[in-house]
C-alpha positions in Angstrom: 0.3 32.9 10.4 -1.0 29.7 8.8 -1.6 26.6 10.9 1.2 24.1 10.4 0.2 20.4 10.1 3.6 19.1 9.8 6.8 20.4 11.3 10.3 18.9 10.9 13.0 20.4 13.3 16.8 19.6 13.2 16.2 16.1 12.0 19.3 13.9 11.4 19.0 10.4 9.8 22.1 8.1 9.9 22.2 4.5 8.5 25.5 3.0 9.4 28.1 5.5 8.0 25.7 7.1 5.7 24.1 10.4 6.6 20.8 10.7 4.8 19.6 13.8 6.6 21.9 16.4 8.3 19.7 19.0 10.2 16.5 19.0 8.1 13.9 21.8 8.9 10.7 22.4 7.1 7.0 22.8 7.5 3.7 22.1 5.7 0.8 24.5 6.1 -2.9 23.4 6.5 -4.6 22.9 3.3 -1.6 23.0 0.9 -0.2 20.5 -1.5 3.5 20.2 -0.4 6.1 18.4 -2.6 9.0 16.5 -1.2 11.7 16.6 -4.1 15.1 15.6 -4.7 17.3 13.3 -6.6 17.7 9.5 -5.9 19.1 8.9 -2.6 18.4 12.4 -1.3 16.2 11.1 1.6 12.7 12.2 0.5 11.1 8.8 0.8 13.0 8.2 4.1 11.6 11.5 5.4 8.1 10.7 4.4 8.4 7.3 6.1 9.6 9.2 9.2 6.5 11.4 9.1 4.3 8.4 9.0 6.2 6.5 11.8 7.6 3.8 9.8 11.1 5.0 10.6 12.5 7.0 13.3 15.2 9.7 12.8 18.5 9.5 14.7 18.0 13.1 16.0 15.4 15.9 16.0 11.7 16.3 16.1 8.8 15.7 13.8 5.3 16.9 14.6 2.1 15.8 12.7 -1.2 17.5 13.4 0.2 18.9 16.6 1.5 15.5 17.9 5.3 14.9 18.5 5.8 11.5 16.8 9.2 10.8 18.0 8.1 9.6 21.5 4.4 9.3 20.9 1.8 7.6 23.1 -0.4 4.8 21.9 -3.4 7.1 22.2 -1.9 10.0 19.9 -0.6 7.4 17.5 -4.1 6.0 17.1 -5.4 9.5 16.7 -2.9 10.1 13.8 -3.9 6.8 12.1 -7.5 7.9 12.3 -6.7 11.2 10.8 -4.2 10.6 8.0 -4.4 8.7 4.7 -1.4 7.1 3.0 -0.9 6.1 -0.6 2.3 4.1 -1.3 4.0 4.2 -4.7 2.7 0.8 -5.8 -0.8 1.3 -4.4 -0.1 -1.4 -1.9 -3.5 -3.1 -2.5 -3.8 -6.6 -0.9 -3.9 -9.1 -3.9 -6.1 -11.5 -2.1 -8.8 -9.0 -1.4 -11.1 -7.4 -3.9 -11.5 -3.6 -4.2 -14.4 -3.4 -1.7 -12.5 -5.5 0.8 -9.3 -3.4 0.2 -11.0 -0.2 1.0 -13.2 -1.6 3.9 -10.1 -2.9 5.8 -9.4 0.4 7.5 -13.0 0.9 8.5 -13.2 -2.6 10.0 -9.9 -2.0 12.0 -10.5 1.5 13.2 -14.3 1.8 13.6 -17.4 0.1 15.0 -19.6 0.9 12.0 -21.9 -1.9 10.8 -21.5 -3.3 7.2 -24.3 -1.2 5.7 -22.8 2.1 6.8 -19.4 0.9 5.8 -20.6 0.0 2.3 -22.2 3.3 1.8 -18.9 5.0 2.8 -17.1 2.8 0.3 -19.3 3.5 -2.5 -19.0 7.3 -1.8 -15.2 7.1 -2.0 -15.3 5.1 -5.1 -17.3 7.8 -6.7 -15.0 10.5 -5.4 -12.0 9.0 -7.3 -14.0 8.6 -10.5 -14.6 4.9 -10.6 -17.7 2.9 -11.2 -19.4 0.5 -8.8 -18.7 -2.5 -11.0 -15.0 -2.3 -9.8 -16.0 -3.3 -6.3 -15.8 -6.9 -6.9 -12.5 -6.8 -9.1 -9.2 -7.9 -7.7 -6.0 -5.9 -8.0 -4.7 -8.2 -10.9 -7.8 -7.2 -12.9 -7.1 -3.3 -12.6 -5.0 -1.1 -14.7 -2.3 0.9 -13.1 -4.4 4.1 -13.1 -7.3 2.2 -11.5 -5.0 0.8 -8.8 -3.9 4.3 -7.9 -7.5 5.5 -7.7 -8.6 2.5 -5.5 -5.5 3.2 -3.2 -6.6 6.8 -3.0 -10.1 5.8 -2.1 -8.9 3.8 0.6 -6.6 6.6 1.9 -9.7 8.9 2.0 -11.9 6.4 3.7 -11.4 7.8 7.1 -12.0 11.4 6.0 -8.2 12.3 6.8 -7.0 15.8 7.6 -3.6 14.9 5.8 -2.7 12.7 2.9 0.8 11.3 2.5 1.5 10.2 -1.1 4.7 8.5 -2.4 5.1 9.0 -6.1 1.4 9.0 -6.8 1.7 9.3 -10.6 4.7 6.8 -10.9 4.1 4.2 -13.6 1.1 6.3 -15.1 1.1 7.5 -18.7 0.9 11.3 -19.3 -2.9 11.3 -19.6 -3.5 9.1 -16.6 -1.0 11.2 -14.6 -2.8 14.5 -15.6 -6.1 13.1 -14.6 -4.8 11.9 -11.2 -3.3 15.4 -10.6 -6.6 17.1 -11.5 -8.6 14.7 -9.4 -6.3 15.3 -6.3 -6.4 19.1 -6.7 -10.2 19.1 -6.9 -10.6 16.7 -3.9 -8.2 18.9 -1.9 -10.4 21.8 -2.6 -13.7 20.0 -2.0 -12.6 18.2 1.2 -10.1 20.5 2.7 -7.3 18.0 3.5 -3.6 18.8 3.3 -1.3 16.9 1.1 2.5 15.8 1.5 3.8 14.0 -1.5 7.1 12.6 -2.9 7.2 13.4 -6.6 9.7 13.5 -9.5 6.8 14.5 -11.9 7.5 18.0 -13.3 4.0 18.4 -14.5 2.7 17.6 -11.0 5.2 20.1 -9.5 4.2 22.9 -12.0 0.5 22.3 -11.9 -0.8 21.5 -8.4 2.1 21.9 -5.8 1.6 24.9 -3.7 5.1 24.8 -1.9 7.8 22.4 -2.0 11.2 21.3 -0.5 14.3 20.3 -2.5 16.6 18.0 -0.7 20.2 17.4 -1.6 23.5 16.6 0.0 21.5 15.6 3.1 20.3 19.1 3.6 17.4 21.3 2.6 18.6 23.2 -0.6 15.5 25.2 -1.1 11.9 25.5 0.3 9.1 27.7 -0.8 6.8 28.2 -3.7 8.0 27.1 -7.1 8.6 30.7 -8.2 10.6 31.3 -5.0 12.7 28.3 -5.5 13.3 29.1 -9.2 15.0 32.4 -8.0 17.7 30.5 -6.2 21.0 30.1 -7.8 22.2 26.7 -6.6 23.7 23.8 -8.6 21.1 21.2 -7.3 18.2 23.7 -8.1 19.6 24.4 -11.6 20.0 20.8 -12.3 16.5 19.9 -11.2 14.6 22.7 -12.6 16.7 24.3 -15.3 17.8 21.3 -17.3 16.3 20.5 -20.8 13.1 19.0 -19.3 12.7 21.7 -16.8 13.1 24.5 -19.4 10.5 22.8 -21.5 8.0 22.8 -18.7 8.8 26.5 -18.0 8.2 27.4 -21.5 4.9 25.5 -21.6 3.8 27.3 -18.5 4.9 30.8 -19.7 7.7 31.0 -16.9 
């Protein structure tokens, strides 16, 4: 049995009179790229935010790297922050800090490393995401959308995380930049051995690099498994998501 790095058990999330999750169960295996899918309002970003302790579900349990995060101690919360990396949809770079300072901020907060060692780590991460050293002094306003995502990924990787949480990582990128980001993420996963949980609508990403996925709809899990397993399910939400015109085009392109 594969080691599970994330487990969600019977999670209910209610905002006022709106039921966002009604008994969600899923798991993420070590080393895999796992997709959180669903239409607008299906609760996928909410679930991601619950996994990273920005929100708390109304009921249920969530475990990340073996730690139950619902009633977590400060010590265990700090352990998780040392061992996960997060990339938000916009990149969430600090506009007043340059690239080097944006990446360095986690090292300064969570380590006692001297500046020279931190500088060496920053340069290594910049190289890993395919950027040149001359970007270190630039500010977010001077970067393209693709460069912002790469810098944000370098920051997410700076603590050598065991798991990455990504919210729409290719959102706003052109098709070429999206493909390059997917390829880079896939290679880095294989090279560094981390696990990935990502919210995505990008059908190319789903077909090309996602190992397993969950599809949310009507506040529940509609399907979970590999793409081939999910495609075998006859369900209106699955059919709408994967078997519409765009989905059929992607299936044709991939020989499915």
